[in-house]
LOFI-827078 format. One record per residue: residue in three letters; x negated, y, z negated of N, C-alpha, C in turn. Coordinates in steps of 0.1 Angstrom, whole numbers, plus 5000, padded with zeros to 4 digits. Example, Ala and Ser with C-alpha at 12.3 -4.5 7.8 and 13.67 -1.06 7.14 Angstrom:
REM residues 2
ALA486849434922487749554922486849674922
SER487249784929486349894929487150004921
REM end
This chain:
REM residues 313
PRO037075132046036675262052035775232064
VAL034875132063033975102074034775062086
GLN035774972083036674922094037475032100
GLY037975122092038775232098037875322107
SER036675352103035775432111035475362124
THR035275232124034975162136036175162145
LEU037375152140038575152148038775292155
GLU038575402147038675532152037675562163
ARG036375522161035375542171035775452184
SER036275332181036575252193037775312201
SER038675372194039875432201039375552209
LYS038375632204037875742212037075692224
GLN036375582222035575532233036575472244
ASP037675412239038675352249039275462257
SER039575582250040075692257039175742268
LYS037875762264036875802273036675702284
ARG036675572281036575472291037775472301
SER038975502295040075502304039975622314
LEU039575742310039375852319038275812329
PHE037175752324036075712333036575622344
ASP037375522340037875422350038775492360
ARG039575582356040475652365039775742375
VAL038775812370037875892378037175802388
LYS036575692383035875602391036775542403
SER037975512399038875462409039175562420
PHE039475692415039775802424038575832433
VAL037375832428036175862435035775752445
THR035775632440035175522448036175472458
ARG037475472455038475412464038375462478
GLU038275602480038275662493036775702497
GLY036075752487034775802490033675692493
LYS033775582486032675482488032775422502
LYS033875392507033975332521033675432532
ASN033875562529033475662539032075702538
MET031375672528029975702526029075592530
ALA029675472535028875352538027875382549
ASN028275462559027375482570026775622569
SER026875682557026275822556024875812552
SER024075912557022675922554022376002541
THR023476052535023376132523022876052512
PRO021876092504021476012493022576002483
ARG022675882477023775852468023375882454
ILE024275942446023975982432024975902423
SER024475852412025275772403025675862391
VAL026875832386027275902374027375792363
GLU026775812351026775722341027675772329
GLU028375682323029175712311028275662299
ILE027875752290026975712279027775702267
ALA027775592260028475572247027575632236
PRO028175662225027475702213026375602210
GLY025075652208023975562206023075552218
GLY023575602230022775602242022975482251
ALA023875392248024075282256024975322268
VAL024575262280025375292292026575192293
VAL027775252293028975162293029575152307
GLY029175232316029775232329028975322339
ARG028975282352028275362362029075362375
CYS029175472381029875472394029175582403
GLU029375572416028775672425029575802424
ALA028775912423029376042422029976082436
ALA030976172435031576222447030576312455
ASP030576292468029776372477030576492481
VAL030276612476031076722479030976772494
ASN029976712501029776752515030576662524
SER031176552519031976462527033276432520
PHE034376452527035676422521036576382533
VAL037676312529038676262538039976342537
VAL040476382548041776452549042676372557
ARG043776322551044676242557045676332564
LEU045676332578046476422585047976382584
GLY048276262580049576222578050376302568
CYS049576362559050176452548050876572555
VAL050376612566050876732573052276702578
VAL052476572583053776542589054776482579
ASP054276402569055176342560055776442550
GLU057076422547057776502537057176472523
MET056776582516056176562503057076642493
PRO057176582481057976652470057276782467
LEU058076892466057577022462057277032447
ALA056077052444055677062430056277182423
THR056477172410056977282402055877362397
GLY055977492396054977572391053777602401
ASP052677642395051477682403050377582401
PRO049477562410048277472408047377532398
VAL046677442391045677492381044277452386
PHE043377552386042077532391040977542380
CYS039977462382038877462372038077592373
VAL037777652361036977772360035577752364
GLY035077622364033677602368033477572383
CYS034277492389034077442403035277462412
SER036377522406037577542414038277422418
ALA037977302413038777182416040177192410
ALA041177132416042477142412042877032402
LEU043677062392044176962383044976862391
SER044676732389045276622396045876522387
CYS046476422393047176322385046176232378
VAL044976232381043976142375043276212363
ASP043576342361042976412350043776392337
VAL043076412326043676392312043576522305
LEU044676562299044776682291044776642276
SER044276742268044276712254045776742249
ALA045976692237047276722231047476872229
PRO048676922230048877072229048677112214
ASN048177232213047977292200049277352195
ALA049177432184050377492179051077592189
ASP050277652197050777752207051177682220
GLY050977552221051377482233050277472244
ASP049077522240047977522250047177392249
ARG046677352261045877232262044577262267
ILE043677162266042277172272042177062282
TRP041677102294041477012305039977012308
LYS039276892306037876882309037776832324
CYS037276912332037176882347036376752349
ALA036876662357036076532359034976552369
PHE034876672376033876692386032676762380
CYS032876882373031776952367031776952352
MET032676882346032776862331032976992324
ALA033377102331033677222324034977212316
PRO034977262304036277262296037177382301
ASN038377352303039377462307040377472296
ALA040277582289041177602277042377682282
GLY043377682274044577762276045477712288
VAL045377582290046277522301047577492294
ARG048577562299049977552294050877512305
LEU051277382305052177332315053277252309
GLU054477262315055577182310055477042316
PRO056076942311055976812316056276802331
GLU057276872336057576862350056576932359
GLU055677022353054677092361053377012362
LEU053276902355052076822356051976742369
PRO050876732375050776662388050976512385
HIS051876452393052276312392051976232404
HIS051476292415051276222428049876252433
PRO049276162440047876182446047876312455
VAL048976342461049076462470050176542464
GLN049876672461050876762456050976882465
GLU052176922468052477032476053077142468
TYR052477262469052877382462053277492471
MET054277572467054677682475053977802469
LEU052877852476052177962470052978092472
GLU053678112482054578222484055678192494
PRO056878242492057978212501057678252515
PRO058178172525057878212539058678342543
THR057978422551058678542556059378512569
VAL060478582571061278562583060978682593
ASP060378642604059978742614061178752624
LYS061978852623063178862632062778882646
ALA061678952649061178972662060778842668
SER060178752660059778622665060978532669
LEU061978552661063178472664063778512677
ARG063678642681064178692694063278672705
SER062078632703061078612713061478512724
ASP061278542736061578442747060278412755
ASP059178412748057878372754057978232759
ILE057078202768056978062774055877982768
VAL056277862764055277772758055077652769
VAL053877632773053577532783052877412776
PHE053477292778052877172774052277102787
CYS050977092787050277032799049676902794
VAL050276792799049976662793049376572803
ASP048476482799047776382807048676252808
VAL048976212820049676082822048975992831
SER047576002831046775912839046675772833
GLY046075682839046075542835045375522821
SER044475612818043775592805044775622793
MET045875682795046875702785047575582780
GLY047375472788047975342784047275272773
VAL046075312769045275252759045975262746
THR046075152738046775152726045875182714
VAL046475232703045675262691046475202680
GLU045875182669046475122657046875232647
ILE048075232643048575342634049375272623
PRO049075302610049875242599051375272600
THR052075172596053575192596053875292585
GLY054975362587055375462577054775602580
HIS053875612590053275742594054375822600
GLY054375952598055376042604055476032619
LEU054376012626054376002640055075872645
ILE054975762637055675642640057175662639
LYS057575732628058975752626059575832638
CYS058875932643059376002654059375922667
TRP058275842669058175762681059275652681
LYS059575592670060675492669061975552672
GLY062175672668063475742670063675792684
SER062775782693062875832707063875752715
ASP064575812724065575742732064875632741
LYS063675652746063075552755062775432747
VAL062275442735061875322726063175242723
ARG064275312720065475242717065975172729
ARG065875232741066275162753065475042756
ASP064175052754063274942757063474832747
GLN063774862734063974752725065374682727
SER066374762732067574702735067574612747
THR066574642756066474552768065574432766
LEU064374462759063374352757063774262745
ASN064374322735064674242723066074272718
PRO067074232726068474282722068974232709
ASP068574112705069074062692068174092680
GLY067074172682066174212671065474102664
SER065174002671064473882665062973912662
ASN062373832654060973852650060073832662
GLN059273932665058373922676056873912672
TYR056673882659055273872654054673742657
LEU053373732659052673612661052173562647
PRO051873432645051373392632050173462628
ARG050173512615049073582609048773722615
GLN049773772623049573902628049874002618
ARG049174112617049374222608050674282610
ARG051474312599052774372600052774512594
ASP051674552589051574692583051074792593
VAL050874762605050374852615051274842628
VAL051174942636051974942649050974982660
TYR050974912671050074942682050875022692
ILE050575152694051275232704050175302713
SER050675332725049675382734049475532732
ARG048475582739048175732738049275812743
ILE049875762754050975842760052175842750
GLN052475742742053475732733053175832721
CYS051975832717051575932707051776072711
MET051476102724051576232729053076272730
GLN053876172735055376202736055976232722
ALA055576152712056076172699055676312694
ALA054376342696053876472691054576592698
VAL054776582711055476692718056876702714
GLU057576592712058976592707059076662694
MET058076632685058076702672057976852673
GLN057076892682056777032685058077102691
LEU058777032700059977082705061077112694
THR061077012685062077032674061777152665
GLU060477162662060077282654060277412661
ILE059977412674060177542682061577572682
GLY062477472684063877492684064477552671
LYS063777512660064277562647063777702644
GLN062477732647061777852643061877962654
HIS061877922667061978012678062977972688
PRO064277972685065277912694065277972708
ASN064778102710064878162723063678142731
LYS062578082726061478052734061777962745
ARG061077972756061277882768060077792769
VAL060377672774059377562774059177512788
VAL057977492792057577432805056777302802
LEU057077192808056377072808055577042821
VAL054277032820053477002832052676872829
ALA052876772838052176642837051176632848
PHE050076572845049076552856048376412855
ASN048176352867047376242869046576262881
ASN046776192892046176232905046976342912
ASP048176362907048976472912049276562899
VAL049876682902050276772892051776792893
THR052576762883053976762883054476872874
ILE055176972879055777072870057177032867
VAL057376982855058676932851059577052847
GLY058977152843059777272838060477242825
ASP061777292824062577282812063477152813
GLY063277072823064076952825065376962831
SER065777092834067177112840067177102855
GLY065977112861065977112876065077002881
GLN064877002894063976892900062576932898
PRO061776832894060276852892059576892905
LEU058576972904057777022915056476942915
VAL056176862926054976782926053976852935
ILE052776872930051676932938050676822940
SER050376792953049476682956048676712968
GLY047776622971046976632984045976742983
ASP045776812995044776912997045177042989
ARG046377062985046777182978046077182964
LEU045777062959045077052946043677112946
LYS043077122958041777172959041677322964
ASP042877372966042977512971043377602960
GLU042477672954042777762942043777862946
ASN043677932957044678032961046077972962
SER046177852967047477792969048077762955
LEU047177712946047677682932048177812925
LEU047377922927047778042920049078102926
GLN049278082939050578122946051678042941
ILE051477912939052577832934052977882920
GLY052077912912052377972899053078102899
ARG052778182908053478312910054878292915
ASP055078192923056378172929057378092920
TYR056778042910057677952901058678042894
ASN059977992894061078072889061078062873
ALA060178142867060078142853061378212846
ALA061878302854063078372849064278282847
GLY064278172855065478082854065277972843
LEU064277982835064077882825065077912813
LYS065577802808066577812797065777812783
PRO066377872773065777872760065677732755
VAL064777702746064577562741065777512734
SER066577602728067777562721068777502730
ALA068677542743069677492753069177372762
CYS067877352762067277252771066477142764
ARG066477142750065677052743065976902747
GLU067276872748067576732751067176692765
ALA067276782774066976752788065476732789
ILE064676822783063176812785062676692777
THR063376662766062976542758063176412766
SER064276412773064576292782063576282793
ARG063176392799062076392810060776352804
LEU060476392792059276362785059176212782
ALA060276152778060376012775060175922788
ASP060475982799060475902812059075902818
LEU058075982812056775992818056075852816
GLU055375812826054675682825053175702830
GLU052275632824050875642826050475572839
ILE049875642849049475582861048575682868
GLY047575622876046775702885045475752877
VAL044775842884043575902879043876042873
THR042776112870042976242863042676362872
ALA043576462873043376582881043476702871
LEU042576702861042676802850042376942855
GLY041376952864041077092869042177162875
PRO042877102885044077162891045177192881
ALA045377102872046477122862046177242854
REM end
């Protein structure tokens, strides 16, 4: 009997310990490294075993500081089944690190929130409705189709910087949605076929292979290309104008005609710039559904050079 009681108590402690370890991993993995330079006082959470002994300690989550990975906005995420479940005490959402009790006779479970420790009774979820990923995407309501928006032929202007500072490279993890779009561009494929036709290994010894170094202008090109694709799907009749600026201002338009370059003293003459805008043939712009390939090609041909003339642009 004594041995059985010890085993039962040990099993319960192991279960609590398992939850504590999972919460600790979830809290500290992202939060600890982002709080390293924070001036916010750190608070510890202790797991107390029966008898008062401390069996574990980890830093509590700072609710005033959190990390949002913008890559989640771009990456395709599996659509979760059902609706999200929120804590009655602090409104935290049920996640993959939480542990539910065994279902009772009615199929209800109890979820003890890992943030505020409030018990949430009556949680009834099918196995496929349980969160299984660190990031869950739910459809709160189906999207509405705005027929007037589909017919809209408004003009969208992309005003982009192509000055020399846009050649600065940044480090982006491989697999990021922006990288996928950038690698799929026509210009990148042309450059790779010219500079590395046989696709041989171009890495240096001990060079990181989980990141890609791309320039600011390449990030901009990939982002604008993604926007053009979305506009073409959701608003096929909208018209698009591309304007690039460095020491000059170039109105590329929809890519179907010759670019208009504005330079010299005209950049300092406000009335002249306003008149150029009035005289521009906006009525001749094609809808994005008809010019997306042309404007994407012109976008890929942009190169960083010169200084910045942001004011005139």
